[in-house]
N, C-alpha and C positions, 0 to 999 in steps of 0.2 A: 329387893328386886335384883336379879342378876342380869348381866349384860345380854344374854341370849334372848331376853324378852323383847328387845328392840327389833324393828323390822330388819330384814336381810342379815340377821344374826349379828347386828352391830353391837359393839360393847357400850356405846353411849350415843346420845343424841346431841346435836349442836344446833342452836337457833341463834342466828346473828340478827340483832335488832338495831334499828337506827332511829333516833329521835331528831326529826328535822323541824326545829322550833323557830328558826330564824331569831328575831329579837324578842319574841313574845315570852319565852321562858325566863330570860333574865329580867324582863320588866315586871314579871310576877315576883320573882325571887328578890329583886332589889329595885323597888320603884324609884329610888333616887337617881337611877341611871337615865331616866326619861329626859330627852333633849340633849344628852351628852353624846354628840355624834361620834367623837373619836372612840369612846368606849363602846358604843353600840356597834361600831364597825367590826369589833372582835366577833360578835355573834352573827353579823351579816356575812361574814367570810364564808360560811357554809354554802350559801346560795351563790356567792361569787366564784369560789374555787373548790370548796370541800366536797360538794355533792358529786361533781364530775370525777374527782380523784377516787372517792369511795366506790362509785359505780365501776370505774375501771378496774379497781382491785377485785371486786366481786366477779367481774367478767373474766379476769385473768385466772381465777381459781374456781370458776364455775360454781359459784355460791349464790343461791337464791335467798334473799334476806326478807325481813319484815320491817317496814317503815311505818312510824307513827307521825302524823302531822295534825296540828290543830287546824280547824277550818279556815282561820285567817291566812295561814300559809298556803292552803289550797287556792285561795282567792288571789293572793299576791304573787305566787310563783307557780302559776298554772302550768306553764310549759315544762318546768322542772318536774312537777308531779307527774305529768303525762309521760315524760321520758323515763322516770323511775318505773312507772307502771308498764310501759312498753317493753322494758327489759325483763319483765316477768317477775318482778319483786312484789311481795304482798304489801298492800296498803292497809293501815289501820288508823283510827282516829284517837286524838287525845283532847277532845273537847273543842272549844272554839278559839280561846286565847291562852291556853296553858293555865287554866284557872287553878287557884288554891282552893281545894275542896274543903279545907278546914273552915273557910269563911263563908261557905255556901249552905243554904238549906237543901233539903232533899229535892224540892221543886227546882231550885236554881241549878243543882247538879244535873237534873234531867234536861233542863233547857240548854245547858252548856253542851251536853252530849248531842242533843238533837240538832243544834246549830252547826256543830262540827260535822256530824253525819250528813246533813243537808248540803254543806259546802262540798263535800267529797262526791255526793251524788251529782251535784251540778257540774262537777269537773269530769268525773269518770263515767257517769251514767249508771252507777250501781251503788248499792250499799256495801259497807265493809263489815267483816266479821270480828276484827280485833280491836281491843281498846286498851289504852294505857293512860291512867290519870297522872298528870304532871306532878302534883303535890297534894298531900293531905289525905284524910280518911274519908271513905265513902259513908254516906248516911245509911242507916238500916233500911234494907229493901232495895238498895241500888243495884246489887247483883241480880236480883230478880227483874228489875227494870231493864237491865242490859239484855238479859235472856229474852224478855218480851219484845225487844227491838231487834232480835236476830243476831246478837253478838254471841259468839261461841267460845271466845277465849279472851283472857286478859293477861297482861304482864305488868302488874302494878304492885303486887304484894311481895312479901319475902317469906321467910320461915321454913324453907325446905330446899332440897336439892333435886326434887322430882316434882312433876305437875301434881296438882290436887284439885278437888272440886269445891266450889263455893256452895254453902248450904242454903237451901231455900229459907226465907223468913216469912213464916205463915202470918205473923202479926203486922207485917209492913203494909198490907193492903194492895200490893201489886198483883194483878191477875195474870197468871202465866198458864198457857195451854198445857195440858197434861203431857203432850208429846214433845214439848220443847226440850231440847237437849240440855244437860247441866252445863254450867259455866265452868270452864277449865282455867286454872291459874298456872302460868309458867313463871315461877318465882325468880326474883332478882337477887343479886349479891353486889354490895358496893364495890368489892374488889374486882368484879368483872365489868366495871364501867370505866369509861375514860374520864368522866367529869371529876371524880375525886382526885385524880392525879394531875389533870392538865388545865382545869378552869382557872382563869386568873385575870384580874383587872386591878389596876393600881388604885384608882379613886373614882367612885366609891369602892371600898375594898371588897373584892370577891375572890376567894372566900375571906371571911373575917379572920384576921390573924396573919394573913399573907404568908402562908408557907411557901417554900421554894418549889418551883416546877421540878419534878424529879427526873432522874436519869431515864432516858428512853430505854436504854438497855435493861435497867432494873425492872421497869414496867413490863417489858416483854418477858423477862424471866418470871415475874409473878404470874402473868397470864398463862405461860407455858406450863408452869408448875400446877396451877389450878386445873388446866385442861388434862394434864396427865393424871391427876387425882380423880377428876370426874370420870375419865375413861376407865380407870382402874376399878372404881366402885360402881360403874354402870349407871351414871346419872345423866341429868339433862343440863347441859352447859348453855346458859343464856347470856350472851354478850350484849351489852348495851353501849352504843356508840352515838356520837354527835358529829356531824360533818364539819362543823367549825372547829372542832378540837382534834379529832383523829385525821382530818383531811388536810392538815398543813403539809408543806413540802417535805418536812423531815419526819413527821409522825406517821404519814401514810405507810412508810416502810415498816413501822412497828406492826401495823395491821397486816401487811403483806407477808411478813415473816411468820406471824401467828397463823395465818391461813395456810401458808406453806407447810408448817409443822403439822397442823391438823389434817391436811390433805395427804400427808406422807403415810398416814395409816389407812388401811383399806377396811377397817371395821368401825367407821364412824358414820352415823346417819346424819347428814346435813338436811335440814327440813325447815319449812316456814312454821311460824307459830300455829297457823290453822291446821297444818298437816299433823303436827305433834298432838294438838288438842283432839283432833278427830281420831287418831290412833289410840289415844289414852281412853277416850270414852268407849271405844269398841273393845278394849282389852282389860280395863281395870274396873272393878265393880264399885269401889268406893274408897274413901279415905281410910287410912290406918286408924284403929282405935286410939283415942287420945291425941289426934293430930291437932296442931296449934289452931287451925281454923275452927275446929269443933270446940276447943277450949274457949276461944274468943266468943263464939256464938253463945255458949253457956253463960259466960260473964255478962254478955249483953242482955240476955233474957233476965238474969238475976237483977240487973240494974233497973229494969223497967218497973 
């Protein structure tokens, strides 16, 4: 796909996403941290300072972003969620407590999504279109379930530099209306996330092995180089941030300098996940032959 296919003759699309998990993500990732208030304060910092700094950076560079929240955060930080929404950022759900989907049955995955969606409805008065699973694999048929619940896009999987469609699973038993739009995936890359660079806790060790926190300058160089490559090849650059990590006093300038670099080009389409997904459905007929998501579907069918 060449760059001229994007709206406004843009060379590439940029989707900035934020995971606002508060303490719930780390409690799933490292249950031993429960009750360790000093350690938990690292992840609670997002609500204390990080969200405001990230919102200010987006406002400075006129960027509309897509935020994912578990339902419990919608309940405990209602005012922050409403502030994010009032500033015209997109809201999506990531379940109720950042569940590890590898440990859940299909029905339990459904219930986690429904509880998260309901918490957002209770706060915002409407359902949301975007979904990101915190950790683990979806059960067969979960993509069809998301479609049946009005979800139009996900940013949970990997495997490409462009959006792609999740395939229906005729054997999963989920009834989806014929006119329901396909579920679009906006794939992630670890190198375009702040967590692999900056997450750190001494005890219990997060991450295991305790690598050093890297140079902010080198992280910025990495992200700028990736952006340049995505722009050169006409791709979809999906950045994944966490307010407790990128929103510290020093790191927020890494984000600001990256946004300034991207805004210095007049051929970049900044969009929310829902906007990119809607455009993709209208302009792309289907996945390329042999796409990884289709290979995965064939292996899943063979294993049944």
